[in-house]
C-alpha positions in Angstrom: -3.5 27.4 31.6 -0.1 28.5 30.3 0.2 31.2 27.9 2.7 29.3 25.4 0.7 26.3 25.2 -2.2 28.0 24.3 0.0 29.7 21.2 0.8 26.3 20.1 -2.4 24.8 20.0 -4.4 27.6 18.8 -2.0 29.7 16.4 -0.6 27.2 13.9 0.9 29.4 11.1 1.2 26.4 9.1 -2.6 27.4 8.0 -1.3 30.5 6.0 -0.3 27.9 3.7 -2.4 28.1 0.3 -3.8 24.9 -0.6 -5.8 24.9 -3.7 -9.1 23.2 -3.1 -12.7 22.4 -5.1 -14.5 24.9 -2.5 -13.8 27.1 0.4 -16.1 27.2 3.3 -16.0 30.6 5.0 -16.9 30.6 8.4 -19.9 33.0 9.8 -18.9 35.5 12.7 -20.6 38.8 14.3 -21.0 41.2 11.6 -18.7 43.4 13.1 -16.0 41.1 12.9 -17.1 39.9 9.3 -14.3 41.9 7.6 -11.5 40.0 9.3 -12.8 37.0 8.1 -13.8 38.3 4.3 -10.5 39.9 4.1 -8.9 36.5 4.2 -11.2 34.8 2.0 -10.8 37.1 -0.5 -6.9 37.1 -0.1 -7.4 33.1 -0.7 -9.5 33.7 -4.1 -7.7 36.0 -5.4 -4.3 33.9 -4.9 -6.3 31.2 -6.6 -7.5 28.7 -3.6 -10.8 28.5 -5.1 -13.5 28.9 -7.5 -16.5 29.0 -4.7 -16.3 30.1 -1.2 -19.8 29.4 0.6 -20.0 32.0 3.1 -21.8 30.8 6.3 -23.6 32.1 9.1 -27.5 32.6 9.9 -28.6 35.8 11.9 -26.8 34.7 15.1 -25.2 37.7 17.2 -27.5 39.9 15.3 -31.4 38.5 14.8 -31.8 41.2 12.2 -28.4 40.5 10.0 -27.7 37.1 8.6 -23.6 36.9 8.5 -23.5 35.1 5.2 -25.2 38.0 4.0 -22.8 40.8 5.7 -19.8 38.2 4.6 -21.2 38.2 0.7 -20.8 41.7 1.0 -17.7 42.3 2.5 -16.5 39.7 -0.3 -18.1 41.4 -2.7 -16.0 45.3 -1.6 -12.9 42.9 -1.9 -13.5 42.1 -5.5 -14.7 39.0 -5.3 -17.7 37.9 -7.9 -20.7 37.4 -7.1 -21.1 34.4 -9.1 -18.0 32.7 -6.5 -19.7 33.7 -3.7 -22.9 31.1 -2.4 -24.6 32.2 0.8 -25.9 29.4 3.4 -27.8 31.3 5.9 -28.7 28.6 7.9 -25.7 27.7 10.2 -26.0 29.0 14.0 -22.4 27.8 14.9 -19.1 25.5 14.0 -20.8 22.3 13.4 -23.6 24.1 11.4 -21.5 25.6 9.2 -20.0 22.5 8.2 -23.0 20.7 7.6 -24.9 23.4 6.2 -22.2 24.0 3.5 -21.8 20.5 2.7 -26.1 20.8 1.9 -25.0 23.7 -0.7 -22.0 21.6 -1.9 -24.2 18.8 -2.9 -27.4 20.8 -4.5 -24.6 22.1 -7.0 -22.3 19.1 -7.6 -21.9 15.5 -7.1 -20.3 15.4 -3.7 -18.4 12.0 -5.1 -16.1 14.1 -7.6 -15.2 16.3 -4.4 -11.8 15.9 -3.6 -10.7 19.2 -1.5 -12.1 21.9 0.9 -11.1 24.5 2.5 -12.2 26.4 5.8 -11.7 29.7 6.2 -11.5 31.5 9.8 -10.1 33.5 12.2 -6.7 32.2 13.4 -7.7 31.5 16.9 -10.9 29.7 15.6 -8.8 27.6 13.4 -7.8 24.4 15.1 -11.6 23.8 15.9 -12.9 24.4 12.9 -10.7 22.1 11.4 -11.4 19.5 14.0 -15.1 19.5 13.1 -14.8 19.5 9.7 -12.5 16.4 9.9 -15.4 14.8 12.0 -18.8 16.0 10.0 -17.2 16.0 6.5 -17.1 13.2 4.1 -13.5 11.6 5.1 -13.2 10.9 1.3 -12.5 15.0 0.8 -8.9 16.4 2.1 -9.8 19.0 4.3 -7.1 21.8 4.4 -7.3 25.4 6.9 -6.7 28.8 5.6 -6.3 32.1 7.5 -3.9 35.1 8.2 -2.6 37.3 10.9 -1.7 34.2 13.0 1.4 35.8 14.4 -0.7 39.0 15.0 -4.1 37.2 17.1 -1.1 34.9 18.9 0.3 38.5 20.3 -3.5 40.5 20.8 -4.8 37.5 22.4 -3.3 38.8 26.1 -4.5 42.2 25.6 -7.5 42.8 23.4 -10.5 41.7 25.3 -12.8 40.3 22.2 -9.7 38.2 21.0 -8.9 37.0 25.0 -12.5 36.2 25.2 -12.9 34.0 21.8 -8.9 32.4 23.2 -10.8 31.4 26.3 -14.0 29.8 24.4 -11.9 27.9 21.8 -10.1 26.2 24.8 -12.9 25.5 27.0 -14.7 23.8 23.6 -11.8 21.9 22.6 -11.5 20.5 26.1 -14.8 19.5 26.2 -14.6 18.0 22.5 -11.3 16.0 23.8 -13.1 14.8 27.1 -16.0 13.4 25.4 -13.2 11.4 23.2 -14.7 13.6 20.2 -10.7 15.3 19.2 -7.7 14.0 20.0 -6.4 14.6 23.7 -4.6 18.1 23.5 -3.0 18.2 27.1 -5.9 20.8 27.9 
């Protein structure tokens, strides 16, 4: 697939715009990369994006460490107060980030009063995370995305091994979702 097409599908700078939301769902990642996503979420919080961040993620890549716990530690180190963070330790993938975070929200409030959610993740992961959020979360809730470093990742994925693998994985999963009719055909 053409590099320009991938760049257009995955790296949308519109997701760097902040929209205030009732809750934010911070998608989990391997512990060694948690600082990247935590930095994005801490920035969102400090700019007034939300009062509550749900750090989502089970012990996936490292079976001895829950991603949500690492994300929480990273958020605390970046000045997000403990009472603003909810740990969600059951999600093993992006689908479960959405469904398990929804359960945490329902435990704490009347879901019918929730008007908006922001999905927070890295740029390469935003398209899929938002597609899944729109499929899995109640349709009366407005779903937004927030990330940082779009231009950086758009440039770096071509030479950085981790990002290159992540981008290839995202394109593959998006293609599968489109083939199954779960999302619009992105021309993959």
